[in-house]
C-alpha positions in Angstrom: 27.3 11.3 -1.6 28.2 14.2 0.4 25.9 15.4 2.9 25.0 18.8 0.9 24.6 16.9 -2.6 21.0 16.7 -2.8 19.1 13.3 -3.5 17.5 12.7 -6.7 13.4 11.2 -6.8 14.7 8.2 -7.5 17.4 8.2 -4.9 14.7 9.5 -2.4 12.4 6.5 -2.7 15.0 4.2 -2.4 16.2 4.9 0.7 12.7 5.3 1.8 11.5 1.6 0.8 14.9 0.3 2.6 13.7 2.3 5.4 10.3 0.7 5.7 11.7 -2.4 4.7 14.3 -2.4 7.5 11.4 -1.6 10.2 9.2 -4.3 12.1 7.6 -1.5 13.9 4.0 -1.1 12.4 3.3 1.7 15.2 6.4 3.8 13.7 5.7 3.1 9.8 1.8 4.0 10.8 3.1 7.8 12.7 5.6 8.2 9.8 3.3 8.0 6.9 0.6 10.2 9.3 3.6 12.7 9.3 5.1 12.4 5.9 1.7 12.9 4.2 -0.9 15.1 4.1 -4.2 13.8 6.0 -5.9 13.3 2.1 -3.3 11.7 1.3 -3.2 9.3 4.3 -6.7 8.5 3.3 -6.0 8.2 0.1 -3.5 5.8 0.1 -5.2 3.3 3.3 -8.4 3.8 0.3 -6.1 2.2 -2.3 -5.0 -0.2 0.5 -8.9 -1.2 1.2 -9.5 -1.6 -2.7 -7.2 -3.9 -3.1 -8.0 -6.2 -0.2 -11.5 -6.3 -1.3 -10.9 -6.9 -4.8 -8.6 -9.6 -3.3 -11.5 -11.5 -1.7 -13.4 -11.7 -4.5 -15.6 -8.9 -3.9 -17.4 -7.3 -7.4 -16.0 -4.0 -8.5 -19.0 -2.6 -8.1 -19.3 -4.0 -5.2 -16.3 -2.2 -3.7 -17.6 1.3 -5.8 -20.5 0.9 -3.3 -18.4 0.0 -0.4 -15.7 2.5 -0.5 -18.0 5.7 -2.9 -14.8 4.8 -5.6 -15.1 5.2 -8.9 -15.2 2.2 -11.4 -11.9 4.1 -13.2 -10.0 3.7 -10.0 -11.2 0.1 -9.0 -11.0 -0.8 -12.2 -6.7 0.5 -12.4 -6.2 -1.3 -8.7 -8.1 -5.0 -10.2 -5.6 -4.7 -13.5 -2.6 -4.1 -10.8 -3.3 -7.0 -8.9 -4.2 -9.3 -12.3 -0.9 -8.3 -13.4 2.4 -11.0 -13.6 4.6 -10.1 -10.8 2.4 -7.4 -9.8 3.5 -5.8 -6.4 0.1 -5.1 -5.6 -0.7 -9.3 -5.1 3.1 -9.4 -3.5 1.9 -6.8 -0.7 -1.3 -9.0 0.1 0.6 -11.9 0.0 3.1 -10.4 2.7 0.3 -9.0 4.6 -2.2 -12.3 4.2 1.4 -14.3 5.7 1.9 -11.8 8.7 -2.0 -11.5 9.7 -1.7 -15.7 9.8 1.0 -16.1 11.4 0.2 -13.3 13.7 -2.9 -14.9 14.1 -1.8 -18.8 15.0 0.8 -17.1 17.7 
């Protein structure tokens, strides 16, 4: 593809996913996300991650709603995603937990 040919949304997402997957620099990723997303979008993404982590820890949906100030509808969606077979949510939580455990052992 020439530099003047615009990327499709799918191609752009693929490139972004590859770039994020290849970096080991969490500061760079955090600053990149803060640069590319609005402050509201950053807050929403962070809150969605927090809700997935709370559900993974066994906090009830009502407990998550109280803690994060979210509707049960949003929480139910996150909970359903975690339960799906081969869930990307579950896989990312497991990646994070593995990295976190390795970091604490170091």
